[in-house]
Residue, then its C-alpha position, 0 to 999 in steps of 0.5 A: m954083604p947085609w945090609f941095614k935099610v932105613d925108610d926115608t919116613f922113618p923119623s915121622h913114624p907115630k912110633v918114633r913121635s912117641i919117643p920124648r923130644k929131649a930123649r928122641m936123638a939119643a934113643l934113635g943113635v941107639w935104634l941105629a947103631c944096634g941095628t947096624w950091629s945086628s946086621h953085620h953081626l947077623t943076629d937077626g935083629a938079636i941085640p945083647r944088653d950089652v952091646v947097647e952100651d957097647e955101641g954108645g948108648r944108655q939103659v933109658d936110650a933102650k927103655a925109649l925104643v922099648v917103650a914105643r914098640l921099636w924093640h921087644e924085649s924077653g917075655h913080651e907077648c907080639p904073636s908076629c916076632p920071635q922071643p929075644e933070648p933073656g937080656e935081649y932087645l929085638 
């Protein structure tokens, strides 16, 4: 059984703090719900866009995670991680 581990300093990380206060808790709820979904389904971090809404989130929350660099979209230029499939987040 996989685990989705979260560091106890996560809420104070600069990437998290970069999300505007009014949007932060909703975005972090999406991050947590989708992270546990990915762990349960063994997707290595890949999150299909429809899962965001299926887990109770909104696309605006997912975009906030992308802007904060906590998630990536397909077509990103990060050399240290795989490219998600079109229509997915990583």
